[in-house]
VEXLOMAR-440654 format. One line per 10 residues: their letters; for each residue x negated, y, z negated of N, C-alpha, C, CB. Coordinates in steps of 0.02 Angstrom, whole numbers, plus 50000, padded with zeros to 5 digits. Atoms other than C-alpha are relative to their C-alpha. Glycine has a CB too. Example, Ala and Ser with C-alpha at 12.3 -4.5 7.8 and 13.67 -1.06 7.14 Angstrom:
% VEXLOMAR-440654
AS = 49955 49941 50000 49385 49775 49610 49955 50060 50000 50050 50001 49938; 50042 49941 50003 49316 49947 49643 50039 50055 49963 49980 50023 50071
//
This chain:
% VEXLOMAR-440654
MMTLAAGTIG = 50029 49991 49933 47489 55915 45106 49927 50019 49992 50038 50054 50041; 50072 49986 50003 47300 55915 45130 49978 50032 50065 49959 49936 49986; 50026 49968 49940 47217 56035 45252 49926 50011 49991 50036 50066 50014; 50072 49992 50001 47034 56049 45296 49980 50061 50039 49964 49936 50028; 50020 49939 49966 46958 56217 45337 49934 50024 49972 50054 50054 49995; 50065 49971 50018 46779 56279 45336 49969 49964 49941 50008 50073 49984; 50033 50039 50051 46722 56137 45225 50035 50001 49933 49931 50022 49991; 49965 49995 50064 46853 56172 45090 50066 49964 50006 50011 50073 49979; 49937 50035 50001 47001 56064 45044 50053 50045 49969 49995 49933 49962; 49945 49961 50028 47165 56157 45019 50056 49955 49980 50024 50053 50050
VAGAIGVGWL = 49944 50041 50024 47304 56081 44916 50059 50046 49990 49982 49962 49935; 49941 49959 50007 47476 56155 44935 50041 49972 49943 50041 50001 50065; 49961 50025 50056 47573 56143 44774 50042 50055 49970 49955 49970 49947; 49955 49952 50033 47714 56224 44679 49971 50015 49932 50072 49972 49995; 50033 49983 50063 47607 56304 44545 50014 50073 49982 49924 49986 50003; 49982 49930 50013 47698 56467 44529 50003 50037 50066 49950 50033 49951; 50002 49964 49937 47640 56560 44683 49941 49978 50040 49998 50076 49989; 50057 50008 49955 47530 56537 44833 49972 49930 50003 49946 50045 49981; 50036 50062 49987 47401 56401 44863 49947 49990 49946 49968 50002 50070; 50056 50019 50043 47279 56307 44753 49947 49970 50044 50022 49951 49943
WLAPAAAPER = 50053 50025 49957 47114 56283 44843 49948 49963 49957 49966 50057 50040; 50049 50041 50036 47001 56143 44782 49939 49990 50044 50031 49933 49979; 50063 50012 49965 46821 56148 44839 49965 49942 49968 49955 50064 49998; 50039 50054 50030 46709 55996 44815 49956 50025 49945 49958 49964 50054; 50042 49980 50056 46616 56001 44651 49927 50007 50023 50004 49948 49943; 50071 49988 49982 46439 56072 44666 49955 49954 49959 49981 50074 49989; 50048 50043 50036 46293 55960 44619 49960 50041 49950 49953 49964 50050; 50040 49964 50049 46206 56013 44459 49926 49996 50018 50011 49971 49929; 50072 49999 49986 46021 56055 44462 49967 49935 49981 49967 50059 49964; 50023 50067 50020 45983 55895 44365 50062 49957 49990 49956 50003 49935
PEYLLAGAAM = 49941 50043 50007 46117 55761 44393 50000 49963 49933 50003 49951 50057; 49993 50031 50065 46184 55681 44235 49974 49928 49997 50072 50001 49980; 50020 50070 49999 46130 55507 44291 49924 49990 50007 50035 49965 50057; 50073 50006 49994 45943 55546 44305 49967 50012 49933 49973 50050 50052; 50037 49993 50062 45829 55519 44157 49946 50052 50007 49970 49933 49979; 50055 49952 49999 45710 55659 44114 49934 49964 49994 50007 50052 49943; 50067 50029 50003 45532 55607 44152 49997 49925 50010 49969 50016 49935; 50000 50073 49990 45578 55430 44209 49940 49980 50042 50065 49978 50034; 50060 50023 49965 45420 55339 44263 50016 49941 50044 49944 49982 49951; 49991 50056 49954 45412 55218 44410 49945 49949 49987 50000 50024 50074
SVAQMAQARP = 50049 50053 50012 45328 55056 44363 49989 49961 50064 50024 49953 49943; 50014 50042 49942 45251 54934 44485 50057 49952 50012 49934 49961 49991; 49944 50047 49994 45391 54813 44449 50061 50033 50030 50017 49969 49932; 49943 49964 49973 45523 54945 44486 49993 50013 50074 50010 50064 49963; 50010 49982 49930 45446 54988 44653 49999 49938 50045 49935 50038 50007; 49998 50061 49960 45445 54806 44709 50070 49992 50031 49982 49939 49957; 49937 50013 49967 45582 54744 44823 50049 49969 49951 49991 49954 50060; 49950 50026 50046 45739 54718 44719 50034 49939 50031 50052 50054 49981; 49967 50061 49977 45815 54545 44733 50057 49983 49953 49949 49941 50006; 49945 50017 50044 45988 54500 44667 49990 49931 49969 50065 50002 50039
PQAQDGGTLF = 50009 50064 50032 45972 54362 44537 50061 49955 50007 49984 50010 49926; 49945 50048 50000 46077 54205 44539 50034 50001 49932 49975 49930 50018; 49962 50003 50062 46215 54207 44409 50007 49927 49978 50069 50033 50009; 49995 50068 50026 46245 54056 44298 50055 49960 50033 50012 50002 49926; 49945 50035 49969 46406 54014 44389 49986 49984 50074 50064 50041 49995; 50017 50014 49931 46313 53994 44554 50011 50059 50047 50040 49943 50025; 49990 49941 49959 46360 54167 44615 49939 50045 50000 50061 50038 49976; 50054 49950 49997 46255 54324 44637 50019 50060 49958 49986 50021 50073; 49989 49942 50043 46238 54466 44511 49950 50054 50017 49995 49980 49926; 50042 49941 49990 46171 54638 44556 50007 50043 49937 50021 50040 50065
DFSDETVGAE = 49996 49958 50061 46130 54725 44391 49953 50060 50003 49984 49958 49939; 50041 49941 49986 46004 54851 44462 49944 50011 49950 50044 50061 50003; 50049 49992 50053 45884 54820 44318 49929 50009 50026 50002 49941 49953; 50068 49992 49974 45730 54811 44431 49996 50053 50055 49975 49933 50027; 50001 49945 49952 45776 54963 44536 49965 50061 49970 50072 50018 50020; 50035 49939 50021 45693 55135 44527 50049 50057 49991 49946 50018 50051; 49956 49944 50014 45788 55277 44445 49982 50059 50045 49996 50020 49926; 50010 49943 49956 45811 55422 44566 49984 49982 50072 49945 50041 49974; 50015 50022 49932 45776 55317 44722 50062 49967 50031 49941 49950 50001; 49947 50039 49967 45890 55238 44852 49997 49928 49976 49992 50003 50077
PKSFLSVVGF = 50001 50070 50021 45944 55063 44802 49966 49955 50051 50072 49975 49988; 50031 50050 49956 45847 54916 44874 50046 49939 50010 49933 49978 49972; 49956 50059 49996 45981 54785 44839 50063 50015 50039 50017 49977 49930; 49944 49979 49958 46115 54885 44932 49973 50046 50054 50056 50035 49957; 50018 49956 49946 46100 54973 45099 50053 50055 50006 49993 49962 50067; 49953 49944 49996 46180 55146 45094 50012 50017 50074 49973 50062 49961; 49981 49989 49930 46273 55171 45258 50026 50071 50011 50052 49949 50023; 49972 49933 49999 46374 55329 45227 49999 50027 49929 50073 50001 50030; 49999 49969 50065 46355 55451 45083 49932 50001 49966 50049 49966 49956; 50061 49996 50039 46225 55486 44950 50003 49949 49943 49990 50072 49972
WTIGAEGDNK = 50002 50054 50049 46184 55330 44849 49930 49998 49969 50017 49931 50032; 50064 50002 50034 46047 55319 44718 50007 49957 49937 49977 50073 49981; 50001 50037 50063 45998 55232 44556 49997 50050 49942 49941 49950 49997; 49998 49958 50059 46043 55317 44392 49991 49958 49938 50065 50039 49997; 50010 50035 50063 46026 55273 44209 50032 50038 49943 49926 49988 49987; 49979 49974 50065 46102 55300 44038 49962 49959 49948 50079 49994 49990; 50043 50038 50045 45975 55252 43906 49958 49951 50040 50041 49964 49947; 50039 50052 49966 45897 55087 43960 50040 49966 50056 49978 49948 49951; 49959 50034 49950 46041 55038 44074 49999 50036 50067 50072 49995 49975; 50001 49973 49932 46020 55065 44261 50062 49978 50038 49936 49978 50038
FLVVDGRRWK = 49940 50015 49961 46161 55069 44387 49996 50036 50067 50064 50021 49961; 49993 49969 49935 46208 55116 44564 50046 50061 49993 50028 49950 50053; 49961 49938 50003 46275 55294 44588 50019 50022 50070 49961 50055 49964; 49982 49961 49941 46374 55376 44726 50013 50071 49976 50063 49970 50037; 49993 49930 50019 46364 55566 44716 50026 50038 50060 49933 50030 49974; 49970 49966 49944 46486 55646 44836 49987 50075 50002 50073 49989 49999; 50018 49929 50001 46430 55819 44782 49939 50014 50043 49987 50024 49928; 50062 49992 49961 46268 55788 44878 50008 49971 50070 49942 49965 49963; 49986 50029 49934 46352 55728 45038 50051 50044 50036 50026 49927 49993; 49953 49964 49958 46443 55813 45181 50038 49950 50043 49964 50053 50043
EGQPAANLAD = 49959 50047 49961 46588 55721 45264 49977 49999 50073 50074 50018 49995; 50022 50008 49931 46538 55651 45433 49926 49986 50006 50017 50060 50040; 50073 50009 49999 46356 55629 45383 49981 49930 49978 49966 50053 49954; 50023 50067 50020 46286 55451 45386 49940 50005 49954 49981 49958 50063; 50058 50002 50044 46151 55399 45264 49936 50004 50041 50000 49936 49957; 50064 49994 49966 45968 55426 45306 49977 49932 50026 49947 50028 49952; 50029 50061 49970 45878 55299 45417 50054 49949 50018 49949 49968 49953; 49944 50044 49987 46044 55229 45474 49984 49945 50051 50059 50040 50025; 50015 50050 49948 45976 55141 45629 49964 49940 49970 49958 50031 50056; 50037 50054 50032 45853 55039 45524 50046 49958 49955 49941 50027 49960
KARAIYGERY = 49954 50036 50044 45990 54995 45400 50050 49958 50040 50037 50049 49955; 49954 50037 49958 46111 54945 45537 49967 49937 50029 50026 50044 50057; 50037 50058 49974 45978 54830 45610 49989 49948 49944 49931 50023 50029; 50009 50046 50056 45947 54755 45437 50065 49963 49984 49975 50037 49938; 49936 50031 50015 46133 54720 45418 50021 49951 50055 50054 50053 49992; 49973 50041 49945 46173 54650 45591 49948 49978 50052 50053 50038 50034; 50051 50025 49954 46007 54613 45675 50007 50031 50069 50003 49925 50005; 49997 49976 49931 46010 54627 45863 50069 50023 50020 49977 49946 50047; 49931 49979 49984 46198 54657 45858 50016 50067 49968 50051 49947 49977; 49988 49940 50041 46176 54822 45766 50028 50059 50039 49936 50020 49969
AEFLDNVQAY = 49983 49940 49961 46215 54942 45910 50073 50020 49991 49985 49987 50074; 49929 49984 50006 46405 54931 45898 50015 50027 49930 50044 49938 50014; 49991 49976 50069 46400 54951 45709 49973 50070 49993 49965 49952 49951; 50031 49934 50005 46283 55101 45723 50044 50052 50034 49931 49999 50033; 49958 49952 49964 46394 55187 45852 50063 50016 49960 50019 49972 50069; 49938 49990 50038 46550 55163 45744 49987 50044 49939 50030 49933 49978; 50015 49961 50060 46468 55231 45586 49985 50072 50018 49940 49969 49963; 50018 49931 49980 46397 55383 45676 50062 50039 50022 49949 49999 50056; 49940 49966 49976 46568 55421 45751 50051 50013 49945 50032 49959 50055; 49947 49997 50051 46672 55393 45594 49971 49996 49930 50051 49945 50011
AYFPYAVAKG = 50032 50002 50066 46566 55431 45441 50042 50040 49950 49927 50028 50003; 49953 49962 50041 46715 55484 45336 49999 49981 49926 50069 49990 50027; 49997 50023 50069 46696 55381 45177 49933 49968 49980 50058 49950 49991; 50063 50030 50022 46539 55338 45078 50007 49925 49986 49974 50036 49938; 50003 50070 50020 46495 55154 45069 49930 49973 50007 50050 49958 50041; 50064 50034 49999 46348 55039 45040 50012 49925 50005 49957 50017 49937; 49991 50071 49986 46325 54858 45093 49952 49958 49957 49989 49985 50075; 50040 50044 50042 46263 54721 44976 49954 49957 50044 50044 49955 49956; 50047 50040 49963 46106 54634 45040 50004 49927 49978 49928 50026 49992; 50003 50071 50015 46097 54445 45051 50066 49965 49999 49968 49991 49935
IDDFRGGEIS = 49934 50031 49996 46285 54415 45066 50022 50005 50073 50052 50034 49951; 49991 49995 49927 46302 54374 45250 50073 49993 50022 49959 49948 50034; 49932 50012 49977 46481 54311 45263 50042 49976 49941 50001 49948 50058; 49957 50017 50057 46599 54316 45114 50069 49983 50026 50004 50059 49949; 49935 50024 49974 46755 54213 45151 50051 49985 49946 49990 49938 50040; 49953 50014 50054 46831 54183 44981 49965 49995 49933 50038 49936 50014; 50028 50000 50067 46806 54189 44794 50016 50066 49966 49924 49987 50002; 49990 49939 50037 46785 54340 44682 49943 50050 50009 50009 49985 49925; 50048 49945 50000 46697 54509 44695 50022 50047 49944 49996 50036 50070; 49981 49955 50054 46692 54620 44542 49942 50046 49983 50021 49960 49938
FRFKPVAGRI = 50051 49956 50028 46599 54765 44464 50029 50039 49942 49970 50047 50053; 49983 49950 50049 46600 54882 44316 49991 50068 50033 49958 49993 49935; 50008 49934 49971 46626 55064 44362 50021 50053 49949 50043 50007 50065; 49986 49943 50044 46630 55232 44276 50010 50063 50042 49942 50010 49948; 49989 49937 49965 46712 55382 44360 49974 50058 49956 50075 50010 50016; 50034 49949 50039 46610 55532 44305 50022 50071 50019 49925 49994 50008; 49983 49932 49978 46656 55684 44410 50032 49997 50069 49937 50045 50002; 49968 49994 49936 46748 55744 44564 50064 50040 49994 50015 49931 50030; 49940 49960 50002 46877 55880 44591 50053 49974 50048 49985 50072 50017; 49954 50024 49949 46953 55803 44747 50017 49926 49989 49970 50009 50070
DQGAGILFNL = 49991 50072 50009 46928 55618 44710 49952 49974 49947 49991 49962 50066; 50045 50040 50042 46854 55496 44585 50015 49927 50016 50010 50016 49923; 49981 50066 49974 46871 55339 44689 49943 49950 49999 50025 50008 50070; 50047 50055 50000 46784 55172 44669 50033 49939 50032 49975 49983 49928; 49969 50055 49964 46815 55028 44788 49954 49942 50014 50028 50025 50064; 50034 50060 49978 46765 54851 44829 50013 49993 50075 50024 49936 49961; 49995 50007 49927 46730 54842 45016 49987 49928 50019 49949 50048 50036; 50010 50068 49977 46748 54674 45104 50026 49994 50071 50036 49949 49953; 49979 50012 49931 46782 54598 45275 49968 50049 50049 50076 50004 50004; 50034 49954 49955 46655 54716 45353 49978 49963 50063 49938 50032 49965
KPNGDYLLVR = 50013 50030 49935 46639 54677 45539 49944 50036 50037 50064 49999 50042; 50053 49967 49961 46501 54714 45666 50022 50064 50035 49974 49952 50051; 49976 49939 49969 46613 54848 45743 50013 50055 49949 50063 49986 50040; 49991 49950 50052 46622 54940 45575 50067 50000 49966 49989 50066 50029; 49936 50006 50034 46800 54892 45528 49991 49963 49933 50052 49962 50045; 50004 50034 50065 46830 54837 45348 50066 50006 49962 49942 50028 49958; 49945 49995 50048 46954 54813 45206 49971 50023 49933 50037 49931 49992; 50024 49983 50066 46943 54881 45030 50058 50004 49951 49962 50067 50001; 49954 49988 50055 47032 54884 44863 49966 50053 49956 50016 49934 49959; 50031 49945 50037 47002 55047 44770 50045 50025 49943 49984 50057 50048
ANALENNLVL = 49968 49967 50056 47045 55126 44604 49981 50074 50002 49979 49969 49931; 50014 49928 49999 47053 55314 44574 50020 50031 49934 50037 50034 50059; 49987 49972 50066 47038 55403 44407 50043 50063 50002 49934 50015 49965; 49958 49940 49995 47127 55559 44471 50071 49983 50020 49970 50048 50049; 49934 50018 49976 47276 55465 44542 50032 49943 49962 49997 49981 50072; 49974 50057 50038 47293 55312 44429 50041 49953 50044 50042 50024 49941; 49968 50050 49957 47335 55194 44572 49947 49952 50026 50038 50035 50058; 50043 50051 49970 47263 55039 44652 50026 49986 50069 49997 49934 49956; 49977 50003 49931 47268 55027 44841 49957 49952 50041 50000 50070 50032; 50033 50040 49949 47225 54899 44974 50003 50039 50066 50033 49929 50008
FTYEKGKRSS = 50004 49963 49937 47166 54992 45130 49969 49957 50054 49959 50065 49990; 50036 50027 49942 47117 54937 45304 49969 50060 50037 50048 49959 50047; 50035 49948 49963 46991 55038 45403 49983 49971 50068 49935 50024 49962; 50009 50026 49932 46998 55010 45591 49990 50058 50049 50061 49958 50022; 50016 49950 49948 46918 55114 45729 50003 50071 49973 50049 49993 50059; 50005 49934 50029 46888 55260 45613 50062 50024 49964 49983 50047 50052; 49938 49979 50033 47064 55264 45540 50014 49957 49939 50059 49995 50049; 49984 50036 50061 47105 55217 45361 50076 50000 49990 49965 50033 49939; 49928 50008 50011 47281 55150 45327 50012 49959 49938 50033 49967 50062; 49983 50038 50061 47360 55091 45165 50041 49939 50019 50039 50045 49950
VKWIRNTPTP = 49965 50063 49990 47420 54911 45162 50047 49985 49941 49950 49942 50010; 49960 50011 50060 47480 54895 44982 49980 50052 49948 49990 49927 49971; 50012 49943 50044 47497 55037 44856 50033 49985 49933 50027 50066 50030; 49974 50014 50067 47517 55005 44668 49989 50062 49957 49967 49937 49969; 50005 49940 50041 47554 55155 44557 49997 49982 49926 50060 50046 50014; 50002 50006 50073 47535 55181 44370 49951 49947 49977 50070 49982 49974; 50054 50044 50022 47370 55090 44349 49949 50043 49962 49966 49963 50061; 50042 49955 50039 47281 55182 44207 49925 49991 50014 50013 49991 49926; 50071 50002 49981 47102 55225 44260 49967 50062 49970 49990 49998 50078; 50026 49940 50032 47027 55347 44134 49931 50020 50025 49997 49990 49925
SGQWQDLKVR = 50065 49974 49980 46883 55457 44190 49953 49999 49940 50006 50071 50029; 50049 49998 50053 46722 55448 44091 49993 49936 49960 50015 50054 49955; 50003 50063 50036 46745 55267 44036 49981 49944 50048 50068 49985 49966; 50016 50060 49961 46671 55103 44098 50062 49956 50002 49940 49962 49970; 49944 50046 49990 46803 54986 44169 49984 49949 50053 50064 50039 50019; 50014 50056 49955 46818 54833 44280 50048 49999 50058 50004 49934 49961; 49960 50010 49940 46879 54809 44457 49981 49933 50032 49990 50059 50051; 50014 50066 49971 46895 54638 44539 50050 49985 50056 50003 49945 49946; 49956 50029 49949 46964 54561 44698 49988 49925 50001 49987 50032 50071; 50003 50072 49991 47003 54377 44716 50030 49984 50068 50038 49962 49942
INGAKVEGYL = 49979 50014 49931 47016 54311 44893 50002 49926 50012 49953 50034 50051; 49990 50070 49981 47084 54144 44951 50028 49998 50070 50047 49962 49949; 49977 49998 49931 47091 54135 45140 50023 50070 50019 50057 49949 50011; 49972 49935 49983 47207 54277 45187 50033 50034 49941 50051 49992 50056; 49968 49972 50060 47274 54307 45011 49951 50042 49961 50030 49945 49956; 50042 49953 50038 47204 54457 44916 50035 50018 49935 49985 50064 50042; 49976 49978 50065 47227 54493 44731 49954 50054 49973 50005 49940 49950; 50040 49946 50028 47170 54654 44647 50012 50007 49925 50016 50066 50036; 49996 49996 50073 47132 54665 44461 49966 50063 49976 49968 49937 49967; 50031 49942 50032 47097 54821 44357 50000 49988 49925 50038 50065 50019
NGKLYLEHTL = 50008 50012 50072 47029 54798 44181 50034 49936 49978 50027 50059 49961; 49976 50067 50017 47077 54615 44182 50073 49986 50016 49990 49989 49930; 49929 50009 49985 47258 54641 44236 50012 49997 50075 50041 50057 49970; 49981 50007 49929 47327 54580 44402 50053 50051 50017 50025 49928 50015; 49953 49950 49978 47411 54726 44489 50022 49990 50072 49969 50069 49993; 49988 49998 49928 47401 54694 44675 49995 49930 50030 49949 50047 50035; 50001 50063 49963 47444 54543 44783 50024 50013 50071 50046 49946 49965; 49982 49991 49930 47450 54537 44972 49971 49944 50042 49977 50069 50026; 50026 50049 49953 47432 54412 45113 49987 50034 50067 50050 49941 50009; 50021 49968 49938 47335 54474 45264 50021 49958 50061 49924 50011 50000
PVPVSGKIGT = 49983 50039 49940 47372 54422 45444 49950 49944 50015 50004 50046 50060; 50052 50050 49985 47206 54327 45457 49955 49994 49939 49959 50020 50063; 50046 50009 50057 47080 54256 45331 49943 50051 50000 49972 49930 50000; 50055 49953 50010 46941 54365 45263 49934 49967 50021 49996 50023 49927; 50067 50024 49981 46765 54346 45336 49958 50060 50018 50004 49950 50060; 50044 49944 49983 46625 54474 45334 49955 50020 49942 50041 50059 50021; 50045 49975 50051 46501 54574 45233 50039 50040 49948 49944 50042 50031; 49966 49968 50056 46541 54662 45069 49958 50058 49974 50014 49949 49944; 50037 49944 50028 46492 54817 44971 50040 50041 49951 49974 50043 50054; 49967 49952 50043 46545 54969 44871 50024 50058 50044 49953 50026 49944
WSKADSVVYF = 49968 49947 49960 46652 55115 44930 50021 50057 49955 50063 49972 50038; 49976 49942 50038 46700 55291 44875 50029 50051 50049 49942 50031 49957; 49968 49949 49959 46774 55453 44939 49983 50070 49977 50076 49990 50000; 50005 49928 50011 46744 55639 44953 49945 50018 49949 50067 50029 49977; 50051 49975 50047 46656 55722 44804 49995 49957 49937 50017 50071 49980; 50002 50045 50058 46672 55572 44687 49928 49990 49976 50031 49932 50018; 50061 50023 50032 46531 55539 44565 50019 49941 49957 49965 50058 49957; 49980 50062 50033 46546 55359 44509 49939 49956 49989 50054 49962 50042; 50053 50048 50015 46429 55235 44425 50027 49930 50012 49974 50008 49926; 49981 50070 49988 46433 55051 44478 49947 49955 49967 50005 49985 50077
DDYRVTPAPQ = 50047 50046 50032 46355 54908 44379 50028 49929 50001 49985 50023 49928; 49982 50071 50004 46356 54718 44366 50045 49979 50058 50035 49986 49933; 49963 50021 49939 46414 54690 44545 49991 49924 50008 49975 50039 50064; 50003 50074 50002 46456 54504 44543 50039 49970 50058 50028 49974 49933; 49969 50035 49944 46495 54391 44690 50002 49926 49984 49962 50013 50067; 49992 50071 50017 46565 54218 44654 50038 49966 50058 50038 49990 49932; 49965 50032 49944 46604 54118 44813 50046 49945 49975 49949 49971 50049; 49954 50054 50015 46749 53997 44812 49965 49933 50008 50063 50003 50045; 50031 50066 49992 46699 53814 44787 50014 49972 50070 50026 49952 49947; 49993 50030 49934 46670 53723 44951 50026 49929 49994 49933 50001 50038
G = 49976 50068 49998 46762 53564 44995 50061 49988 49959 49948 49955 49978
//
């Protein structure tokens, strides 16, 4: 049973006596994903553009992003999203320790307009009313209807959650679908998010997801059929009521600190 009180999550469990209270992990003074003394070059400060992959798809590898800044290739809608690095490798980071539930990302109105143009008002209202889960939207992918979406991810920290998800079927009213892995629960779940309520559609248990290691998450979509892969293994299969159509992105939860890299979008062949 999960209860929320005064910004602290309480978990009731049979651990001898009483209650075990889990507070979100506090952000360190210098986050582990920021390089000491990282310099911003002119090239880094330029507008990031996702390169075309050899298979005709799109690859976001964050190599021309600025460490310590908001991503340019993704629009952060809810949560704290930034660019981190390990050595020479840059990646997208969600840091739930630096976010309070219910708080949209900064400059949300401008981002909502960039995502949906003149139709942004409904999307903006929904996000402001139901900012419960961090997510960011990939730029330049206007309507994904089928094919594959994948990324590498590394769960790093989080007392309550260490969740990493592929968000898809994002609608102008803010509804979406997602497939997410979780290093604290070792499960893979297909969720639907409608009118501010998240509901599980398909739940697969015993999917090893070690914390502190890079791994792979992928969804394959064909019309209304969804397949979920973790580290190359097919775990999840489900057929939705209607075909998929909408924008895509990354998703997380609570105090999760997760790195995302090599976000690849491969549309299904046409015709």
